[in-house]
MIMIKE-100148 format. One record per residue (C-alpha): residue number from 1; residue in three letters; x, z, y. Coordinates in Angstrom, 3 decimals. Last residue first. Example, Ala and Ser with C-alpha at 12.3 -4.5 7.8 and 13.67 -1.06 7.14 Angstrom:
REM MIMIKE-100148
 num residuo        x        z        y
   2     ser   13.670    7.140   -1.060
   1     ala   12.300    7.800   -4.500
This chain:
REM MIMIKE-100148
 num residuo        x        z        y
 344     gly  -19.102  -21.519   -3.329
 343     glu  -19.470  -17.164   -2.407
 342     ile  -15.765  -16.388   -1.030
 341     glu  -15.298  -12.032   -0.500
 340     cys  -13.599  -10.461    1.581
 339     leu  -12.667   -6.352    0.931
 338     leu  -10.344   -5.767    4.580
 337     ser   -8.806   -2.454    3.050
 336     leu   -7.045    0.220    5.357
 335     gly  -10.496    1.456    7.580
 334     thr  -11.066    4.557    5.455
 333     ser  -14.684    3.761    3.810
 332     asp  -13.478   -0.101    2.899
 331     leu  -14.072   -2.580    5.817
 330     lys  -16.221   -5.572    5.829
 329     ile  -15.310   -9.505    5.431
 328     thr  -17.995  -12.325    4.213
 327     leu  -17.092  -15.930    4.429
 326     leu  -19.407  -18.366    3.878
 325     glu  -20.439  -18.668    7.163
 324     ser  -16.627  -19.823    7.562
 323     pro  -17.333  -23.209    6.084
 322     ile  -13.524  -23.964    3.892
 321     asp  -11.090  -26.460    4.314
 320     ala   -8.771  -24.082    3.861
 319     leu   -7.281  -23.641    7.694
 318     asn  -11.486  -22.115    7.714
 317     val   -9.648  -19.832    5.463
 316     leu   -6.634  -18.757    7.034
 315     asp   -8.073  -18.003   10.219
 314     val  -10.883  -15.709    9.069
 313     ile   -8.428  -13.845    7.552
 312     lys   -6.626  -13.834   10.363
 311     asn   -9.864  -12.789   12.460
 310     lys  -10.577  -10.121   10.367
 309     thr   -6.786   -8.753   11.189
 308     arg   -3.806   -8.865    8.459
 307     tyr   -0.492   -6.875    6.941
 306     thr    1.698   -8.096    4.914
 305     met    2.287   -5.697    3.262
 304     gln    6.490   -3.863    1.975
 303     trp    6.171   -1.093    0.689
 302     ser    9.975    0.619    1.656
 301     ala    8.793    4.818    0.933
 300     leu    9.969    6.268    3.228
 299     phe   10.390    4.215    6.578
 298     glu    8.153    1.398    5.364
 297     leu    5.544    3.089    3.936
 296     trp    5.629    6.169    6.006
 295     val    5.612    4.273    9.821
 294     asp    2.755    2.222    8.278
 293     phe    0.420    4.711    7.828
 292     thr   -2.033    4.462   10.851
 291     ser   -3.066    1.038    8.531
 290     his   -5.468   -0.567   11.676
 289     thr   -3.169   -4.407   11.079
 288     ser   -5.909   -4.205    8.062
 287     leu   -4.445   -4.284    4.126
 286     asn   -5.723   -7.374    2.591
 285     thr   -8.849   -8.439    0.110
 284     phe   -9.840  -11.254   -2.363
 283     val  -13.089  -12.115   -4.168
 282     ile  -14.140  -15.881   -4.472
 281     arg  -17.357  -15.957   -6.321
 280     gly  -19.262  -19.148   -8.232
 279     gly  -22.833  -20.583   -6.916
 278     lys  -20.958  -23.988   -8.175
 277     lys  -18.223  -22.834  -10.210
 276     leu  -14.990  -22.400   -8.677
 275     leu  -11.912  -24.415   -9.459
 274     lys  -11.261  -27.172   -7.398
 273     glu  -11.932  -27.424   -3.580
 272     phe  -12.133  -23.749   -3.825
 271     ser   -9.447  -22.531   -6.215
 270     thr   -7.090  -24.939   -4.671
 269     lys   -7.713  -23.940   -1.033
 268     leu   -7.933  -20.738   -1.634
 267     leu   -4.410  -20.550   -2.696
 266     leu   -2.974  -23.085   -1.194
 265     arg   -4.074  -20.929    2.424
 264     ile   -2.635  -18.155    1.135
 263     ala    0.526  -19.309    0.072
 262     arg    0.186  -21.124    3.371
 261     asp   -0.325  -17.454    5.099
 260     asn    2.274  -15.361    3.129
 259     leu    1.816  -13.569   -0.273
 258     tyr    2.722   -9.795   -0.423
 257     asp   -0.583   -8.331    1.553
 256     phe   -2.816  -11.392   -0.777
 255     leu   -2.308   -9.944   -4.149
 254     gly   -4.927   -6.817   -3.429
 253     gly   -6.980   -8.570   -5.513
 252     phe   -6.438  -12.374   -5.828
 251     val   -9.851  -12.352   -8.094
 250     ile  -12.357  -15.787   -8.910
 249     arg  -16.190  -15.578  -10.549
 248     asp  -17.962  -17.761  -11.472
 247     phe  -15.041  -20.619  -13.223
 246     lys  -14.224  -23.619  -13.594
 245     gln  -11.340  -24.959  -15.701
 244     asn   -8.357  -27.922  -14.952
 243     met   -5.795  -25.605  -14.041
 242     thr   -2.214  -27.264  -13.136
 241     arg   -2.480  -25.798   -9.843
 240     leu   -3.544  -22.707  -10.003
 239     ala   -1.025  -21.207  -12.285
 238     arg    1.610  -23.144   -9.527
 237     val   -0.309  -21.068   -6.931
 236     ala   -0.097  -17.903   -8.269
 235     asp    3.191  -17.969  -10.353
 234     gly    4.121  -17.435  -14.283
 233     asn    3.020  -15.486  -16.381
 232     ile   -0.704  -17.228  -17.763
 231     cys   -3.137  -15.313  -20.130
 230     thr   -5.391  -16.339  -21.606
 229     val   -8.579  -14.103  -23.489
 228     thr  -11.546  -15.536  -24.940
 227     asp  -15.415  -13.701  -25.882
 226     ala  -14.650  -10.825  -23.693
 225     trp  -14.784   -6.947  -25.565
 224     ser  -10.061   -8.070  -24.869
 223     ala  -10.319   -7.451  -21.512
 222     arg   -7.944   -4.225  -21.505
 221     lys   -6.421   -5.219  -24.250
 220     ser   -5.193   -8.604  -21.679
 219     ala   -4.002   -6.567  -18.912
 218     leu   -1.968   -4.396  -20.345
 217     ser   -0.776   -7.380  -22.506
 216     leu   -0.495   -9.453  -18.435
 215     ala    1.401   -6.439  -16.432
 214     asp    4.000   -6.752  -19.489
 213     glu    5.147  -10.548  -18.991
 212     asp    5.313   -9.735  -15.464
 211     ile    4.117  -12.765  -13.663
 210     asp    0.468  -12.661  -13.442
 209     val   -2.359  -14.595  -14.458
 208     leu   -5.121  -13.897  -16.552
 207     thr   -7.459  -15.869  -17.422
 206     ile  -11.433  -14.258  -18.996
 205     ser  -13.975  -15.557  -20.473
 204     val  -17.419  -14.186  -21.726
 203     gly  -19.825  -15.618  -24.434
 202     gln  -21.702  -12.536  -24.378
 201     asp  -20.699  -10.672  -27.136
 200     arg  -19.798   -8.307  -24.840
 199     leu  -21.294   -8.481  -21.827
 198     gly  -24.372   -6.066  -22.097
 197     ala  -22.446   -2.725  -20.295
 196     ile  -19.044   -3.452  -18.212
 195     glu  -16.037   -3.721  -20.359
 194     thr  -12.461   -3.054  -18.410
 193     leu  -12.286   -6.360  -15.893
 192     asp  -11.268   -3.724  -12.410
 191     ser   -8.455   -1.772  -14.410
 190     ala   -6.536   -5.044  -14.750
 189     gly   -3.136   -4.033  -15.604
 188     gly   -1.363   -6.484  -12.738
 187     cys   -4.033   -9.388  -12.831
 186     gly   -1.793  -11.155  -10.603
 185     val   -4.721  -13.798  -10.696
 184     asn   -7.715  -13.286  -12.189
 183     leu  -10.053  -15.818  -13.285
 182     ile  -12.984  -15.360  -14.717
 181     ala  -15.644  -17.511  -16.905
 180     gly  -19.633  -16.680  -16.850
 179     gly  -21.263  -17.491  -21.008
 178     pro  -23.823  -14.743  -20.837
 177     ala  -24.770  -13.932  -16.595
 176     leu  -22.989  -12.362  -14.360
 175     gly  -24.327  -11.094  -11.589
 174     glu  -22.665   -8.328  -10.233
 173     phe  -19.936   -8.120  -12.841
 172     ile  -16.216   -9.317   -9.977
 171     arg  -18.063   -8.682   -7.353
 170     ala  -18.228   -4.880   -8.397
 169     arg  -15.216   -4.875   -9.915
 168     gln  -13.897   -6.641   -6.551
 167     phe  -14.924   -3.090   -4.973
 166     ala  -14.282   -1.129   -7.055
 165     leu  -10.745   -2.261   -7.045
 164     lys  -10.946   -1.940   -3.343
 163     asn  -11.608    1.368   -3.089
 162     arg   -8.562    2.491   -5.621
 161     his   -6.503    0.619   -3.060
 160     gln   -8.163    2.628    0.221
 159     tyr   -8.010    5.655   -1.411
 158     ala   -3.724    5.567   -1.396
 157     ile   -3.566    4.844    2.004
 156     ala   -6.122    7.607    2.133
 155     thr   -4.749   10.178    0.862
 154     asn   -4.176   11.473   -2.302
 153     leu   -1.081    9.656   -4.197
 152     ala    0.910    9.987   -1.313
 151     tyr    0.458   13.617   -0.776
 150     trp    0.115   14.634   -3.534
 149     asp    4.004   13.279   -4.367
 148     ile    5.318   14.739   -1.324
 147     trp    2.942   18.535   -2.409
 146     tyr    5.084   18.114   -5.562
 145     ala    8.527   17.655   -4.480
 144     arg   10.118   20.871   -4.072
 143     his    8.736   21.565   -7.943
 142     ser    6.751   24.003   -8.768
 141     thr    2.867   22.039   -8.637
 140     asp    4.922   20.690  -11.947
 139     leu    5.475   16.412  -11.339
 138     val    3.199   14.275  -12.433
 137     ser    1.985   13.388   -9.799
 136     his   -2.349   12.981  -10.449
 135     gly   -4.488   10.222   -8.653
 134     ser   -4.713    8.029  -11.168
 133     met   -4.910    5.285   -9.805
 132     leu   -2.136    5.536   -8.030
 131     met   -0.133    5.514  -11.463
 130     glu   -1.143    3.219  -12.736
 129     ile   -0.187    1.606   -9.285
 128     thr    3.358    2.210   -9.621
 127     glu    3.085    0.522  -13.541
 126     phe    1.240   -2.940  -11.993
 125     asp    3.852   -3.479  -10.282
 124     gly    3.056   -2.842   -6.293
 123     pro    6.676   -4.026   -4.699
 122     tyr    8.722   -6.047   -7.039
 121     gly   12.261   -6.169   -9.466
 120     arg   10.453   -4.017  -11.983
 119     pro   11.695   -0.264  -10.256
 118     trp   10.729   -1.029   -7.145
 117     thr   13.288    1.137   -5.239
 116     gln   11.415    2.965   -2.701
 115     leu    7.716    2.746   -3.990
 114     arg    8.804    3.729   -7.553
 113     arg   10.167    6.611   -6.010
 112     val    7.264    7.918   -3.959
 111     phe    5.348    8.250   -7.418
 110     pro    8.145    9.383   -8.701
 109     ala    8.247   12.917   -5.619
 108     glu   12.466   13.285   -5.929
 107     ser   13.085   10.246   -3.546
 106     his   10.745   11.887   -1.251
 105     ile   13.354   13.927   -0.530
 104     asp   16.523   11.856   -0.428
 103     trp   14.595   10.159    2.386
 102     ala   14.263   12.728    4.266
 101     pro   17.811   13.770    4.082
 100     gln   18.041    9.763    5.542
  99     ile   16.547    9.776    8.260
  98     val   19.399    9.353   10.233
  97     glu   20.715    5.852    8.963
  96     lys   17.002    4.852    8.577
  95     ile   16.336    5.281   12.030
  94     glu   19.567    3.042   12.472
  93     asp   18.386   -0.037   10.297
  92     his   15.300    0.305   11.077
  91     asp   16.211   -0.369   15.275
  90     leu   16.751    2.064   17.854
  89     trp   14.115    2.810   21.337
  88     asn   11.168    2.010   20.868
  87     arg   10.867    2.665   17.524
  86     ala   11.661    5.911   17.704
  85     val    8.271    6.844   18.924
  84     glu    7.083    6.659   15.798
  83     ile    9.602    7.876   14.059
  82     lys    9.310   10.849   15.804
  81     gln    5.954   10.872   15.008
  80     cys    6.693   10.215   11.065
  79     leu    8.543   12.936   11.135
  78     gly    5.312   15.886   12.398
  77     his    3.617   14.067    9.222
  76     met    5.683   14.451    6.944
  75     ala    6.349   18.366    8.978
  74     gly    2.839   18.905    8.507
  73     ile    2.159   17.473    5.238
  72     val    5.289   20.192    4.067
  71     ala    3.777   23.079    6.049
  70     his    0.917   21.987    5.134
  69     met    1.015   22.500    1.195
  68     lys    3.431   24.641    2.046
  67     gln    1.360   27.830    3.186
  66     thr   -1.814   26.568    0.631
  65     ser    1.080   27.096   -2.525
  64     gln    2.873   30.226   -1.466
  63     glu    3.431   30.768   -4.455
  62     ser    5.560   27.127   -4.904
  61     pro    8.548   29.164   -2.514
  60     ile    8.989   27.065    0.396
  59     gly   11.891   25.238    0.193
  58     val   10.001   21.855    0.296
  57     thr    9.605   23.259    4.348
  56     his   12.881   23.024    4.670
  55     glu   13.865   20.388    3.792
  54     leu   11.174   18.308    5.949
  53     phe   12.411   20.509    8.937
  52     gln   16.085   18.714    8.517
  51     ser   14.883   15.428    9.310
  50     ala   12.534   16.166   11.616
  49     gln   15.728   18.048   13.550
  48     arg   17.264   14.418   12.781
  47     leu   14.499   12.660   13.813
  46     glu   14.467   14.636   16.828
  45     tyr   18.772   14.061   17.472
  44     lys   18.632   10.200   16.998
  43     ser   15.911    9.824   20.078
  42     val   18.267   11.949   22.260
  41     ala   20.352    9.574   21.668
  40     glu   19.275    6.670   22.378
  39     ile   16.935    8.121   25.092
  38     ser   21.015    9.400   26.398
  37     his   21.890    5.399   26.176
  36     ser   18.888    4.168   27.623
  35     ser   19.324    6.313   31.178
  34     ile   16.957    8.550   32.110
  33     gly   15.163    7.940   35.165
  32     asn   11.713    9.169   33.792
  31     ile   12.227   10.845   29.882
  30     asp   11.066   13.391   30.171
  29     thr   11.735   14.482   26.684
  28     phe   10.575   17.451   24.207
  27     ala   13.647   18.175   21.802
  26     ile   12.472   19.892   18.279
  25     asn   13.952   23.215   17.180
  24     met   14.634   25.006   14.470
  23     ser   15.748   28.317   14.058
  22     gln   15.709   30.250   10.254
  21     gly   13.789   33.242    8.929
  20     asn   11.701   31.121    6.570
  19     ile   10.395   28.981    8.673
  18     lys   11.571   29.331   12.991
  17     phe   10.453   28.338   16.131
  16     gly   12.013   27.082   19.055
  15     lys   10.794   25.051   22.244
  14     ser   13.097   21.859   23.284
  13     val   14.449   21.233   27.075
  12     trp   16.288   18.356   27.686
  11     val   18.903   18.485   30.191
  10     asp   20.649   15.332   31.655
   9     asn   24.288   15.766   33.273
   8     gln   24.747   11.373   33.258
   7     pro   25.550   11.900   28.743
   6     ile   24.325   14.672   27.619
   5     ser   23.466   18.468   27.549
   4     ile   20.893   20.269   25.337
   3     his   19.420   22.978   26.032
   2     val   18.030   25.509   23.951
   1     met   14.901   28.182   24.503
């Protein structure tokens, strides 16, 4: 047993355990009547301990793969739990400073490092999404950060993205007749637009909009089965304002995860009033506020997104002067993503 004495003669009792022969101590606290200064000190202590525990678990020999997988993932969960508690007492920067060693370990995982650093200058770039869609880490299983990368690529927060791309693809092509026109805004690599049987040489046109020219290059290759492919490199709101063509399908994918309410309202209003054909369909998604991964995403991955409730989506649709009875919302199988469509 370890006793930690902090100011005002408060005593905190910790339980000790060992991993790889090294003693670790995690504090269990009773905060009734304790000063905020003392609570902040203990919060930092527990964050340091949780970060150190993660460092020890990634050092387990790779030959002990089952033990290492459970230890690393358990340490990640334990750290996130400590962060969640610490948010009551410490500000964001204070927490980030204390858990820097855990951040550094995460940065050894290539997929997670992309989430942290935004190598193309914006979060959720198309190359990051390509890695996510593959579900496979580029690391060898012997690398100490392998299970961190594996975890990030194979838990619910990754599956929700695969689910919403599958949803988009299904809603794009279901009922699309020959000669149909598709608008994909914030298309990324457009993995939802790969060829579907029976539509080649059927007069289908696809318009792609993205801020990243390299994303458009990949997307246009995937959509090359269509009779006409048009690429627009630029801001979504401006692009839609200048369009005059009508579309059977307008798809925003996960773009709304990164936009403010005003931009979403403008995009929906322009799409519905100006660009959508009668009988057409607008398809979009948004991360739900029920996400249980927001602590990890914020403090260890820096993947910054905007979460919304079903009621918030309904409000945005109403503000865009779209009758809410035309809107359908459902949760994906993970419960983390809102899958939305508006019938024209």
